[in-house]
C-alpha positions in Angstrom: 66.8 71.9 -22.2 66.3 69.9 -25.0 65.6 65.9 -24.5 68.0 63.6 -25.1 69.0 59.9 -25.2 72.7 59.6 -23.2 74.4 56.3 -24.1 78.5 55.8 -23.3 79.4 52.1 -23.2 83.2 52.4 -23.4 85.1 51.3 -20.2 87.6 54.1 -19.2 90.6 52.2 -17.3 92.3 55.6 -15.4 95.8 55.9 -13.9 99.1 55.1 -13.3 100.0 51.4 -14.3 97.2 50.3 -15.9 98.1 48.8 -18.6 98.5 45.4 -16.6 94.7 45.7 -17.2 95.6 44.9 -20.9 96.1 41.1 -20.4 92.9 40.7 -19.2 90.9 42.8 -22.2 92.8 40.4 -24.7 91.1 37.6 -22.6 88.0 38.7 -23.7 88.4 40.1 -26.9 90.8 37.2 -28.2 94.3 36.9 -28.9 94.3 37.5 -33.0 93.8 41.4 -33.3 95.4 44.6 -35.4 97.7 46.8 -33.4 97.3 50.3 -35.2 100.1 53.1 -34.5 101.6 56.3 -35.7 104.9 57.1 -36.4 106.8 55.2 -33.9 106.4 57.4 -30.9 105.4 54.6 -29.2 108.8 52.5 -29.3 110.5 55.7 -28.4 108.7 56.0 -25.4 109.2 52.2 -24.6 105.6 52.4 -24.8 106.1 49.1 -27.6 108.1 47.4 -25.6 105.5 46.7 -22.2 102.9 45.8 -25.2 105.0 43.5 -26.7 106.0 42.0 -23.2 101.7 41.2 -22.6 101.4 40.0 -26.6 103.7 37.9 -25.7 102.8 36.2 -22.4 99.3 35.8 -24.0 100.6 34.0 -26.8 98.9 36.8 -29.2 99.1 37.0 -32.6 99.4 40.8 -33.8 99.4 41.9 -37.1 100.6 45.5 -36.8 99.7 48.6 -38.8 102.0 51.4 -38.4 102.2 55.1 -39.8 99.1 56.3 -39.0 99.2 60.0 -40.1 98.3 62.9 -37.7 95.1 63.4 -40.5 94.3 60.3 -40.9 94.2 59.0 -44.7 91.2 57.1 -46.2 93.7 55.2 -47.5 95.4 54.0 -44.6 92.3 53.0 -43.1 91.6 50.6 -46.4 95.0 49.4 -45.2 94.0 48.3 -41.8 91.0 46.8 -43.5 92.5 44.5 -45.7 94.7 43.4 -43.1 91.7 42.2 -41.3 90.0 40.7 -43.8 93.6 38.9 -44.6 94.6 37.7 -41.6 90.9 37.2 -39.5 91.4 39.5 -36.9 88.7 39.3 -34.3 89.7 43.2 -33.2 91.6 46.2 -33.0 93.5 47.6 -30.6 94.4 51.3 -31.3 97.9 53.1 -29.3 98.2 56.7 -30.0 96.1 60.0 -30.0 93.0 60.7 -32.0 94.4 60.0 -35.2 95.4 56.8 -34.5 91.8 55.8 -32.7 90.1 57.9 -35.8 91.3 55.6 -38.2 90.9 52.5 -35.8 87.3 53.4 -35.5 86.9 53.5 -39.4 88.7 49.9 -39.6 86.1 48.7 -37.1 83.6 49.9 -39.1 84.6 48.9 -42.5 85.5 45.6 -41.6 82.0 44.7 -41.6 80.7 46.7 -44.3 80.5 45.6 -48.4 80.7 49.0 -50.1 83.9 51.7 -49.4 84.4 53.2 -45.8 84.0 56.2 -47.1 80.5 55.9 -47.7 80.0 56.5 -43.6 81.7 60.2 -44.1 79.7 60.9 -47.0 76.5 60.2 -45.0 75.8 57.5 -47.6 75.4 54.6 -44.8 75.4 54.2 -41.4 77.6 51.9 -38.9 75.3 48.5 -38.4 78.5 46.3 -37.1 81.8 47.0 -36.3 84.7 45.1 -34.6 85.5 45.5 -31.3 87.8 48.3 -30.7 90.1 49.3 -28.0 92.5 51.6 -27.4 95.9 52.8 -24.9 95.7 57.1 -24.8 98.8 58.3 -25.3 98.1 62.4 -26.5 95.2 64.0 -24.5 93.3 66.2 -27.1 90.3 64.7 -29.3 88.6 62.2 -26.7 88.1 59.9 -29.3 89.0 57.5 -26.5 85.5 57.8 -24.9 83.2 58.3 -28.3 82.1 57.3 -31.6 83.0 60.0 -33.3 86.1 59.2 -36.5 87.3 61.7 -38.7 89.3 60.8 -41.9 90.6 62.6 -45.0 89.9 61.6 -48.2 92.9 63.4 -49.9 92.8 62.2 -53.5 89.8 64.6 -53.5 90.8 66.8 -50.5 87.7 66.0 -48.5 88.5 65.6 -44.1 84.8 65.1 -43.1 83.6 63.1 -39.8 81.4 60.4 -38.8 79.9 58.7 -36.4 81.4 54.9 -36.2 82.0 53.0 -33.1 82.5 53.1 -29.2 85.8 51.7 -28.2 85.6 48.7 -26.1 87.7 49.9 -23.3 90.4 52.9 -23.3 93.3 52.4 -21.8 94.5 56.2 -19.7 97.5 56.5 -17.9 98.9 59.6 -17.7 102.3 58.3 -17.8 102.0 57.4 -21.2 102.0 61.5 -22.2 105.0 62.4 -21.1 106.9 62.1 -23.8 104.4 64.5 -26.2 106.2 67.0 -27.6 105.9 70.5 -26.7 103.8 71.4 -30.2 101.5 68.5 -29.5 100.8 69.2 -26.0 99.9 72.7 -27.0 97.7 71.7 -30.1 95.8 68.6 -27.5 95.2 71.6 -25.4 93.8 74.0 -27.8 91.7 71.0 -29.4 90.1 70.2 -25.9 89.0 74.0 -25.3 87.5 74.0 -28.4 85.6 71.0 -28.2 84.4 72.6 -25.0 83.6 75.6 -27.1 81.5 73.9 -29.6 79.3 72.5 -26.9 78.8 75.9 -24.7 77.7 78.4 -26.9 74.0 77.2 -27.4 70.8 78.9 -27.2 69.3 76.0 -25.6 67.7 77.7 -22.4 68.3 76.4 -18.8 71.2 74.3 -18.6 73.0 74.9 -16.1 74.5 71.8 -15.0 76.7 71.1 -19.1 77.2 75.1 -18.8 78.9 74.5 -15.6 80.8 71.4 -16.8 81.8 73.1 -18.9 83.5 76.1 -17.3 84.8 73.7 -15.3 86.9 71.7 -17.7 87.9 75.1 -18.9 89.5 76.4 -16.4 90.8 73.0 -15.5 92.9 73.0 -18.7 93.8 76.5 -18.3 95.1 75.9 -14.8 97.7 73.0 -15.8 98.3 73.9 -19.7 101.2 76.0 -18.7 102.5 73.1 -15.9 102.6 70.2 -18.4 104.3 72.5 -21.2 107.1 73.9 -18.7 107.2 70.0 -16.8 106.3 67.4 -19.1 106.5 65.1 -16.3 104.2 66.7 -13.5 101.5 63.7 -13.3 98.8 65.6 -11.6 99.0 68.7 -14.5 99.2 65.5 -17.2 96.6 63.6 -15.7 93.9 66.8 -15.1 94.3 67.2 -19.0 94.0 63.8 -20.0 90.8 63.2 -17.7 89.4 67.1 -19.1 90.0 66.0 -22.6 87.8 62.7 -22.5 84.9 63.9 -21.0 85.1 67.4 -23.2 83.3 65.1 -25.9 82.2 61.9 -24.3 78.1 63.3 -24.3 78.3 64.8 -21.1 78.6 68.3 -22.3 76.0 67.8 -25.5 73.2 66.5 -22.9 70.1 68.5 -23.5 72.0 71.2 -26.0 72.2 72.3 -29.6 75.5 72.2 -30.3 77.7 74.1 -32.9 80.5 72.7 -34.5 80.8 75.0 -37.2 84.6 75.7 -36.4 85.5 72.1 -36.7 83.8 72.1 -40.3 85.8 75.3 -41.3 89.5 73.8 -40.0 88.6 70.5 -41.1 88.2 72.5 -45.0 91.3 74.0 -44.1 93.6 70.6 -43.3 92.3 68.8 -46.0 93.9 71.6 -48.5 96.8 72.3 -46.8 97.0 69.3 -43.9 97.9 71.6 -40.9 97.7 70.5 -37.6 94.3 70.0 -36.3 94.8 71.5 -33.0 96.3 74.6 -34.5 93.9 74.8 -36.8 91.9 75.7 -34.4 93.6 77.8 -31.8 93.8 80.4 -35.0 90.2 80.2 -36.5 87.7 79.6 -33.3 88.4 83.2 -31.2 88.3 84.6 -35.2 84.7 83.0 -35.1 83.9 84.2 -31.7 83.9 87.6 -33.1 81.9 86.7 -35.8 78.9 85.4 -33.8 79.0 87.0 -30.4 76.4 89.6 -31.3 73.7 86.2 -31.5 73.9 86.1 -27.6 76.1 88.8 -25.8 74.8 87.5 -22.6 76.0 84.3 -23.3 79.6 85.5 -23.7 79.3 87.7 -21.2 78.8 84.5 -18.5 81.8 82.7 -20.8 83.9 85.4 -19.7 83.5 85.7 -16.0 82.6 82.6 -15.1 85.0 80.6 -17.1 88.1 83.5 -18.2 87.4 85.3 -14.7 87.1 88.5 -16.7 86.4 91.6 -13.9 82.6 93.0 -15.3 82.8 96.1 -12.9 81.9 99.4 -14.7 81.9 97.5 -18.0 78.9 97.3 -21.0 78.3 93.3 -21.8 79.7 94.2 -24.7 83.3 95.3 -23.4 82.9 92.1 -21.1 81.9 89.7 -24.2 85.0 90.6 -26.2 87.4 90.7 -22.8 86.0 87.1 -23.0 87.0 86.6 -26.4 90.3 88.9 -26.0 91.2 86.3 -23.2 90.9 82.9 -25.3 93.4 84.4 -28.1 96.0 85.4 -25.2 95.8 82.1 -23.7 96.4 80.6 -27.1 99.4 83.0 -27.6 100.4 82.5 -24.0 101.2 78.4 -24.7 102.6 78.9 -28.0 100.0 77.9 -30.4 99.6 79.6 -33.8 97.4 83.0 -34.1 97.4 83.1 -38.0 96.6 81.0 -41.0 100.0 83.0 -41.9 101.7 80.6 -39.1 101.2 78.0 -41.5 102.2 80.0 -44.4 98.3 79.8 -45.6 97.6 83.4 -47.7 94.4 83.9 -49.6 94.4 82.5 -52.9 92.5 79.1 -51.8 90.1 81.1 -49.5 87.4 80.1 -51.9 87.8 76.4 -51.4 88.0 76.3 -48.4 85.2 78.2 -47.6 83.4 76.0 -50.1 84.6 72.5 -48.7 83.9 73.9 -45.3 79.8 73.1 -46.3 79.6 69.9 -47.6 76.2 69.2 -46.3 74.8 72.6 -45.9 75.1 75.4 -44.0 77.1 74.7 -40.6 76.4 75.9 -36.9 74.0 76.2 -35.1 74.7 79.6 -32.8 75.1 81.4 -36.1 74.0 79.3 -39.1 77.0 80.4 -41.8 76.9 80.5 -45.3 79.8 80.0 -47.5 79.9 83.8 -47.5 80.2 83.6 -43.6 82.9 81.5 -43.8 84.9 83.0 -46.1 84.8 85.8 -44.0 85.6 84.4 -40.6 88.9 82.6 -42.7 89.6 86.1 -44.3 90.0 87.4 -40.2 92.2 84.3 -39.3 95.0 85.0 -42.3 
């Protein structure tokens, strides 16, 4: 196990009816803030009206920024920063899924920075100060509600990068707020959650049984609840288990003492920077192909993955056969829940493979389980067509 420092200051407020705690947070952080949300689903679900009732009770001065994109744009982030400055706002409340929260993190850091917020995503600057940020989660997927990561797309340059921005001060997670999530978004959230676990599970770091076991438990929990939530969107326990799993998958627990990978995310970011496809959909396509490409780096790790996470029967099979069966189990699960399996599902062909391969490596080779070059990425993309 490697040495590490773990710090996660986010207060997690989980369960039915927890939105009522928002009033206390307004008392603590101030009644003049920016409300950030996406395309309007919170109005259809009734959540917006509940929020307004709390705001009115607290005499809050709320400036709204709606329309955050599924792959949040740098231009939208800048709009938020401008609103904060123009109105002297004290903090940010992000209501939505990972895209909304990621954009809000960028606004929080950018509002306290004299330069271009894109500097953080190009690794030209690091966040030293940020506005407080609270979240009300409506989608189980990214884990952004309990980490400092933020992914933003610069559409003008077709670049999609991540940066460490700021932890939310608090996050309110009520599974009932995910009941109205459309089927496709639920599927994308499931694939995103599993992909986060995979990125941290495939490691060469020895003697990490605790994080390995935690990862396997999250995988099993997601798999066991996925179809329940898809088939019955108002199954509270299924939604609750998916919500907590997505949070635990990327709040730092699985990375403790472990060398992680993240090559597949870099590849998907390149694809969606060019084609603007759903992040979870891209990961469901690419990850099994990354696995096929790299599994020989440590067949024993993939064997354990197959047996412990996917219940592959090892009887009478070679380690390689078991490993490959585990990879196929991942692909079969994604197929079963209705996730896309090929880039062709998004009408993506081979005409921009070189462009995407290059964009996947903006800062040099990617990954740790196997260091990937531009040629490696191109081949994985080719396998994904």
